[in-house]
C-alpha positions in Angstrom: 20.5 -76.0 -21.8 20.3 -73.1 -20.0 17.2 -70.6 -20.1 17.8 -67.1 -20.3 16.6 -65.0 -17.2 14.4 -62.3 -18.4 14.0 -59.4 -15.3 10.0 -58.4 -15.3 11.4 -55.0 -15.9 12.8 -55.6 -18.9 10.0 -58.1 -20.2 7.8 -55.4 -19.9 9.7 -52.9 -21.9 9.9 -55.3 -25.0 6.1 -55.0 -24.6 5.7 -51.2 -24.7 8.4 -51.4 -27.6 6.3 -54.0 -29.5 3.3 -52.1 -29.5 5.0 -48.8 -30.3 7.0 -50.3 -33.4 3.3 -51.9 -34.3 1.2 -48.6 -33.9 4.5 -46.8 -36.5 3.4 -49.6 -38.5 0.0 -49.0 -39.0 0.9 -45.2 -39.3 3.5 -46.1 -41.8 1.2 -48.6 -43.6 -0.2 -47.5 -47.7 -4.2 -46.1 -47.2 -5.5 -49.1 -49.0 -4.2 -51.7 -45.6 -5.9 -48.8 -43.6 -9.1 -49.2 -45.3 -9.1 -53.2 -45.1 -8.8 -52.7 -41.6 -11.2 -49.7 -40.8 -13.5 -51.8 -42.9 -13.1 -54.9 -40.2 -13.3 -53.1 -37.5 -16.7 -51.3 -38.9 -17.7 -55.4 -39.1 -17.2 -56.0 -35.9 -18.5 -53.1 -34.2 -21.8 -53.8 -36.3 -22.3 -57.3 -35.4 -21.7 -56.2 -31.9 -24.9 -54.1 -32.2 -26.5 -57.2 -34.0 -26.1 -59.0 -31.3 -26.9 -56.4 -28.4 -30.0 -55.6 -30.3 -31.3 -59.4 -30.5 -30.3 -59.7 -26.7 -32.5 -56.6 -26.4 -35.4 -57.8 -27.9 -34.9 -61.5 -26.1 -35.3 -59.7 -22.7 -37.9 -57.6 -23.3 -39.7 -60.4 -25.0 -39.1 -63.0 -21.9 -40.5 -60.2 -19.8 -43.7 -59.6 -21.3 -44.1 -63.3 -22.8 -47.1 -64.8 -21.0 -44.7 -68.0 -20.9 -43.5 -67.5 -17.0 -40.6 -70.0 -17.2 -38.9 -67.3 -19.7 -39.4 -64.6 -17.2 -38.0 -66.2 -14.5 -35.1 -67.8 -16.4 -33.7 -64.5 -17.2 -35.0 -62.4 -14.4 -32.3 -61.0 -12.8 -31.4 -56.9 -12.0 -29.3 -56.7 -15.1 -30.4 -59.0 -17.3 -33.9 -58.4 -18.5 -34.5 -54.9 -16.2 -37.1 -56.7 -13.5 -37.0 -54.5 -10.4 -36.9 -58.0 -8.7 -33.9 -60.1 -8.0 -33.6 -63.8 -8.0 -30.9 -65.8 -6.9 -29.3 -67.8 -9.3 -30.6 -71.3 -7.9 -33.8 -70.2 -8.7 -32.9 -69.6 -12.3 -31.0 -72.9 -12.3 -34.2 -74.6 -11.5 -36.1 -72.9 -13.8 -33.7 -73.7 -16.7 -33.7 -77.4 -15.8 -37.6 -77.2 -15.5 -37.9 -76.0 -19.2 -34.9 -78.3 -20.5 -36.6 -81.5 -18.9 -40.1 -80.1 -20.7 -38.1 -79.9 -24.0 -36.9 -82.7 -23.9 -39.6 -84.7 -22.6 -42.1 -83.2 -26.0 -39.5 -84.5 -28.3 -39.5 -87.9 -27.0 -43.3 -88.3 -27.5 -42.8 -86.7 -30.8 -40.5 -89.4 -32.0 -42.2 -92.3 -29.9 -45.1 -91.1 -32.4 -43.1 -90.8 -35.2 -42.2 -94.3 -34.6 -45.6 -95.7 -34.0 -46.8 -94.4 -37.3 -43.8 -95.7 -39.4 -44.6 -98.7 -38.2 -48.0 -99.1 -39.5 -50.4 -100.3 -36.7 -53.4 -101.9 -37.5 -56.7 -101.8 -35.7 -58.8 -104.8 -34.9 -62.9 -104.0 -34.8 -64.9 -106.4 -33.1 -68.5 -107.2 -33.7 -70.5 -108.9 -31.1 -73.3 -110.8 -32.7 -76.1 -113.2 -31.0 -76.0 -116.7 -32.8 -79.7 -117.2 -34.4 -82.0 -120.4 -33.9 -79.7 -122.7 -36.1 -76.9 -121.9 -33.8 -73.0 -121.5 -34.5 -70.8 -124.1 -36.8 -69.0 -127.1 -34.5 -65.8 -127.4 -35.5 -64.5 -130.7 -37.0 -62.3 -132.5 -34.6 -59.5 -135.2 -35.5 -58.0 -137.2 -33.2 -55.2 -139.3 -33.3 -53.6 -141.9 -30.4 -49.9 -141.3 -30.1 -49.1 -144.6 -31.1 -49.0 -145.6 -34.4 -48.5 -149.3 -34.3 -50.1 -151.8 -32.2 -47.4 -153.8 -30.6 -50.1 -157.5 -31.0 -49.9 -156.9 -34.5 -46.5 -158.1 -35.1 -46.9 -161.9 -33.5 -43.3 -162.6 -35.1 -40.0 -161.5 -35.8 -39.3 -164.0 -38.2 -37.4 -161.9 -40.6 -38.8 -164.4 -43.2 -42.1 -163.2 -42.9 -44.0 -159.7 -44.1 -44.4 -159.1 -40.1 -41.2 -159.7 -39.2 -39.6 -157.5 -41.6 -41.9 -154.8 -40.9 -41.3 -154.7 -37.2 -37.6 -154.3 -37.5 -38.1 -152.3 -40.4 -39.9 -149.8 -37.6 -37.7 -150.4 -34.7 -35.0 -148.9 -36.9 -36.5 -146.3 -38.3 -39.2 -145.1 -35.7 -37.9 -142.4 -33.6 -37.2 -143.0 -30.5 -36.4 -140.2 -27.5 -36.0 -137.7 -31.1 -33.6 -140.3 -32.9 -33.8 -142.4 -35.3 -31.1 -145.2 -37.2 -29.9 -144.6 -40.2 -30.6 -147.6 -42.6 -28.2 -148.9 -45.2 -29.8 -148.7 -48.1 -28.0 -151.7 -49.9 -30.5 -153.5 -47.0 -33.7 -152.4 -48.8 -34.2 -155.3 -51.3 -31.8 -158.0 -49.6 -33.6 -157.3 -45.7 -37.0 -156.0 -46.6 -37.6 -157.5 -49.8 -41.3 -158.2 -49.1 -42.0 -154.9 -47.5 -39.9 -152.5 -50.1 -42.9 -151.7 -52.1 -45.6 -151.4 -49.0 -46.6 -147.6 -48.4 -47.0 -146.1 -44.9 -50.7 -146.0 -45.7 -50.8 -149.9 -46.1 -49.0 -150.6 -42.6 -51.3 -148.3 -41.1 -54.7 -149.7 -42.3 -53.1 -152.5 -40.8 -51.4 -152.5 -38.0 -52.6 -149.2 -36.2 -55.6 -148.8 -33.6 -59.0 -149.9 -34.9 -61.6 -146.9 -34.0 -63.9 -149.9 -32.3 -61.0 -149.9 -29.8 -60.6 -146.4 -29.4 -64.0 -144.8 -28.8 -66.1 -146.1 -26.4 -68.6 -143.3 -26.0 -69.8 -140.2 -27.6 -72.4 -138.0 -27.0 -73.2 -134.3 -28.8 -75.6 -132.1 -27.5 -76.4 -134.1 -24.8 -77.7 -136.9 -27.5 -76.1 -140.4 -28.5 -74.0 -139.3 -31.7 -75.5 -139.7 -34.8 -73.8 -141.5 -37.9 -71.5 -139.1 -39.8 -73.2 -139.3 -43.3 -76.7 -137.7 -41.3 -78.3 -135.4 -43.5 -79.4 -131.8 -41.4 -77.5 -129.5 -40.0 -79.2 -129.4 -35.8 -78.6 -132.9 -34.0 -82.1 -131.9 -31.9 -84.2 -132.6 -34.9 -83.0 -136.0 -36.0 -84.6 -139.1 -35.0 -82.4 -139.9 -32.0 -81.5 -144.0 -31.7 -79.3 -146.6 -30.0 -76.2 -146.4 -32.6 -72.7 -147.3 -32.3 -70.5 -144.3 -31.2 -68.0 -144.9 -33.8 -70.7 -145.0 -36.7 -69.9 -140.3 -35.9 -66.9 -140.8 -36.9 -64.2 -140.9 -40.3 -61.0 -142.3 -41.0 -58.1 -139.4 -41.6 -54.7 -140.1 -42.6 -52.5 -137.3 -41.2 -48.9 -137.0 -40.6 -49.5 -138.5 -37.5 -50.9 -141.6 -39.0 -54.3 -143.1 -39.1 -56.5 -141.0 -37.3 -60.3 -140.4 -36.6 -62.5 -137.4 -37.3 -65.8 -136.1 -35.9 -68.1 -133.5 -38.1 -66.1 -134.3 -41.2 -68.7 -132.5 -43.5 -68.7 -129.5 -41.3 -72.9 -129.6 -40.9 -73.2 -130.0 -36.8 -74.3 -126.7 -34.9 -74.4 -125.3 -31.1 -77.4 -123.3 -30.1 -76.4 -123.5 -26.6 -73.1 -123.3 -24.5 -71.8 -125.8 -21.6 -70.0 -129.3 -21.1 -73.7 -130.7 -21.5 -74.3 -129.4 -25.1 -71.0 -130.3 -26.3 -68.7 -133.0 -27.3 -68.5 -135.3 -24.8 -66.7 -138.8 -25.9 -64.6 -141.3 -23.5 -61.1 -142.9 -25.6 -59.5 -146.0 -24.7 -55.4 -145.3 -25.0 -54.9 -148.9 -25.2 -51.0 -148.5 -23.5 -50.1 -152.0 -23.2 -50.5 -152.4 -26.7 -48.1 -149.8 -27.8 -45.0 -150.5 -30.2 -42.1 -150.8 -28.3 -40.6 -147.5 -29.9 -43.1 -145.4 -29.0 -42.4 -142.8 -25.6 -45.3 -140.5 -25.4 -49.0 -142.1 -24.2 -52.3 -140.3 -25.0 -54.2 -139.0 -28.0 -53.4 -135.8 -30.0 -56.6 -133.7 -30.9 -57.1 -130.7 -33.2 -59.9 -128.5 -33.5 -60.2 -127.0 -37.4 -62.6 -126.2 -40.4 -64.0 -129.3 -42.6 -62.6 -127.9 -45.7 -58.9 -127.6 -44.6 -56.4 -130.3 -43.8 -55.9 -130.9 -40.2 -52.3 -130.2 -39.8 -52.2 -131.7 -36.3 -48.8 -132.2 -35.5 -48.4 -128.1 -35.7 -51.5 -127.3 -34.0 -52.5 -130.1 -32.4 -53.2 -130.0 -28.6 -52.5 -133.4 -26.3 -54.5 -135.3 -24.2 -52.9 -137.4 -21.2 -54.0 -140.6 -19.9 -56.3 -140.8 -16.6 -57.9 -137.8 -16.8 -61.0 -135.9 -17.6 -60.3 -132.6 -20.3 -62.4 -130.0 -20.6 -62.0 -127.4 -23.8 -63.6 -124.4 -24.0 -64.2 -123.3 -27.7 -64.3 -119.8 -29.0 -64.8 -119.2 -32.6 -63.6 -116.8 -34.1 -63.9 -115.0 -37.9 -61.9 -112.9 -39.7 -61.8 -110.5 -42.3 -58.7 -109.3 -43.6 -59.3 -105.6 -45.5 -56.9 -104.4 -48.8 -55.6 -100.7 -48.5 -56.8 -100.3 -52.3 -61.2 -101.1 -52.2 -61.3 -101.4 -55.6 -58.7 -104.5 -55.7 -61.8 -106.7 -54.8 -63.9 -105.5 -57.1 -61.2 -106.1 -59.9 -62.6 -109.5 -61.8 -60.0 -109.3 -64.1 -57.3 -109.3 -61.6 -55.0 -112.3 -62.4 -55.6 -115.4 -60.6 -51.8 -115.8 -59.9 -49.2 -113.7 -58.0 -46.4 -113.6 -60.6 -43.4 -111.3 -60.5 -44.7 -109.3 -63.6 -48.1 -108.9 -62.1 -46.6 -107.7 -59.1 -45.2 -105.2 -60.6 -48.1 -103.3 -62.0 -49.8 -103.2 -58.9 -49.6 -99.5 -56.8 -47.0 -99.7 -54.9 -48.9 -99.2 -51.6 -50.7 -102.6 -52.4 -47.4 -104.1 -53.4 -45.3 -103.1 -50.8 -47.8 -103.2 -47.7 -46.9 -106.0 -45.1 -49.7 -109.4 -44.6 -52.5 -109.3 -44.1 -53.1 -106.0 -45.6 -51.7 -106.2 -48.8 -51.8 -109.6 -50.0 -55.8 -110.4 -48.9 -57.0 -111.9 -52.8 -60.8 -112.6 -53.8 -59.6 -115.3 -56.2 -57.4 -117.6 -53.9 -59.9 -120.2 -54.1 -60.1 -120.4 -58.0 -56.4 -120.3 -57.8 -56.0 -123.2 -55.3 -58.6 -124.9 -56.6 -60.6 -125.5 -53.3 -62.0 -123.5 -49.7 -58.3 -121.7 -49.8 -56.7 -122.0 -46.1 -52.8 -121.2 -45.0 -52.9 -125.3 -44.5 -53.8 -125.7 -48.3 -50.8 -123.3 -49.2 -48.6 -125.2 -47.0 -49.5 -128.9 -48.1 -49.5 -127.8 -51.4 -45.7 -126.4 -51.3 -44.6 -129.2 -49.4 -46.5 -132.0 -51.8 -44.9 -130.3 -54.9 -41.6 -130.1 -53.3 -41.5 -133.5 -52.3 -43.0 -135.0 -55.8 -40.3 -132.3 -58.1 -37.5 -134.3 -55.2 -38.9 -137.5 -55.3 -41.2 -138.4 -57.8 -43.8 -139.3 -55.1 -45.9 -137.9 -52.1 -46.5 -138.7 -48.7 -49.3 -141.0 -47.9 -51.7 -138.1 -46.2 -51.4 -135.8 -48.9 -53.2 -137.9 -51.2 -56.4 -135.8 -50.7 -58.1 -134.0 -53.5 -57.4 -130.2 -51.6 -53.9 -130.7 -51.7 -53.4 -132.8 -55.3 -55.4 -130.2 -56.9 -54.1 -130.9 -60.8 -56.4 -132.7 -62.3 -56.0 -135.9 -64.8 -52.5 -136.3 -62.6 -52.1 -138.2 -59.7 -48.7 -138.6 -57.7 -47.5 -141.6 -56.8 -47.6 -142.4 -52.9 -43.9 -143.0 -51.7 -43.6 -146.5 -50.5 -41.4 -147.1 -47.4 -37.9 -146.4 -48.8 -38.6 -143.5 -50.7 -40.6 -142.3 -47.8 -37.9 -142.9 -45.2 -34.6 -141.8 -47.7 -36.4 -139.1 -49.4 -39.5 -138.0 -48.1 -38.9 -137.6 -44.9 -35.7 -135.5 -45.6 -37.4 -133.1 -47.9 -39.6 -132.4 -45.3 -36.8 -131.6 -42.7 -34.8 -129.3 -45.1 -38.5 -127.2 -45.7 -38.5 -126.7 -42.3 -35.3 -125.6 -41.9 -35.4 -123.5 -45.6 -31.9 -125.6 -46.8 -33.9 -127.4 -49.7 -32.7 -127.5 -53.2 -33.6 -128.6 -56.4 -31.7 -128.8 -59.5 -29.2 -126.5 -58.0 -31.4 -123.9 -56.7 -32.6 -123.1 -53.5 -36.5 -123.8 -52.8 -38.1 -120.2 -51.3 -40.4 -120.3 -48.6 -44.2 -120.6 -49.4 -45.7 -117.7 -50.1 -48.8 -117.8 -48.8 -51.5 -115.2 -48.8 -53.9 -114.3 -46.0 -57.9 -115.6 -47.1 -60.1 -112.6 -47.3 -62.3 -114.4 -44.3 -60.5 -117.3 -42.2 -62.9 -118.8 -39.6 -60.6 -120.5 -36.9 -61.2 -122.2 -33.5 -59.3 -121.1 -29.8 -59.6 -123.2 -27.0 -58.9 -122.9 -23.2 -58.1 -126.8 -21.8 -58.5 -127.9 -17.8 -58.0 -131.2 -16.5 -58.8 -133.4 -13.5 -57.7 -136.9 -12.6 -60.2 -139.6 -13.9 -61.2 -142.1 -12.2 -61.1 -141.0 -8.8 -59.9 -142.7 -6.0 -63.2 -143.8 -4.6 -64.5 -145.2 -7.8 -61.2 -147.6 -8.7 -61.1 -148.6 -4.8 -65.4 -149.7 -5.9 -64.2 -151.3 -8.9 -61.3 -153.4 -7.0 -63.7 -154.2 -4.4 
């Protein structure tokens, strides 16, 4: 295809001819079309006039307003009728400053809105001087990492109870994070003498003794008194040369058989410092550790006397051959409800059911913990001094009983098994290894199903008033090299 060449003169003539034809068309057009064209022209003129008036108003405002940046932005000879002249660079600087301040202002507004929508909480700290009776001393639970003594299992004969128990523990006790799976058919044939025994029975006979664990005990600068002593302040007691183990009680935890100091929770401290606290010398007996035990030392938990010791989750470790200092700080937390009258409703249901929950005011029902879930009647509902540890342990015990028909040995407590007149059975070794351990693992992973339905996470409200103990740990080598050399000599 060849494009036709048009001479510029011809192109100009065609353009002039087109304009003449358009003018002739408008002149020969009916009056109605002329009126529409006229109205369109009038509207365009009015719109242009409106824009000019708005621009004049803005120029007048910019030249008289006290905000200097507006005047500087349009300060020129033609725009704002200001005598002085300004370069485009100066105007650009002022425009940039205005845009930056605009963005910064909106950024702070958005940040403030985000903080407000996150519903932040304010913490108020009140410091009070301790009275003459002092502050409550925590209950101290101590567990040896080793649950079973090697010296107890003096035989490998599978025809004896000790031999079967030793072989069973070697197979089922985790080592380096792994444990072997036991064939269920071997229970009655290979472990017939221990199949009905519980872990509680085994720990009572095969674990470290209290006398072999506690070698020295001092509290508030004086020898420890028996745990059944009456009275709060130990300074007022009659000091006797007593056995250091007399101040301890036995308690079963997930970590085995442990020992507790101040189980009744009646001891207080009126002074601070290492000399007025609890001083212990513990014997780890590492040469008597069971062959599958890979960690040496003790695990310690500071807690309230009225809550179960969840030492696996919250305890801290003590290494052998060291002197450890633990600085304790008591904190009393008081949680408030957004509805002030909520704490005064004596007729409020003790059990938070979905139907009752729907009747609550929206800002009480939908407010996240701890503000929206502080219930002053939790102690009555749980039939004990309520803590989150009690709630979690009851949740585990309930689902373990529904799944296995029994509970773990350390759950056999008054505050955990709170059903009057009904005491569930303690799992034997077979039930504990084949069912109970699997239930605890599934609860931790959130994959537990009972009767085809998934078990939800425990709904454990925060108590309205709760006492907790925080701690800071420091360690040094014990004994020193000089003492070691002296002992060798």
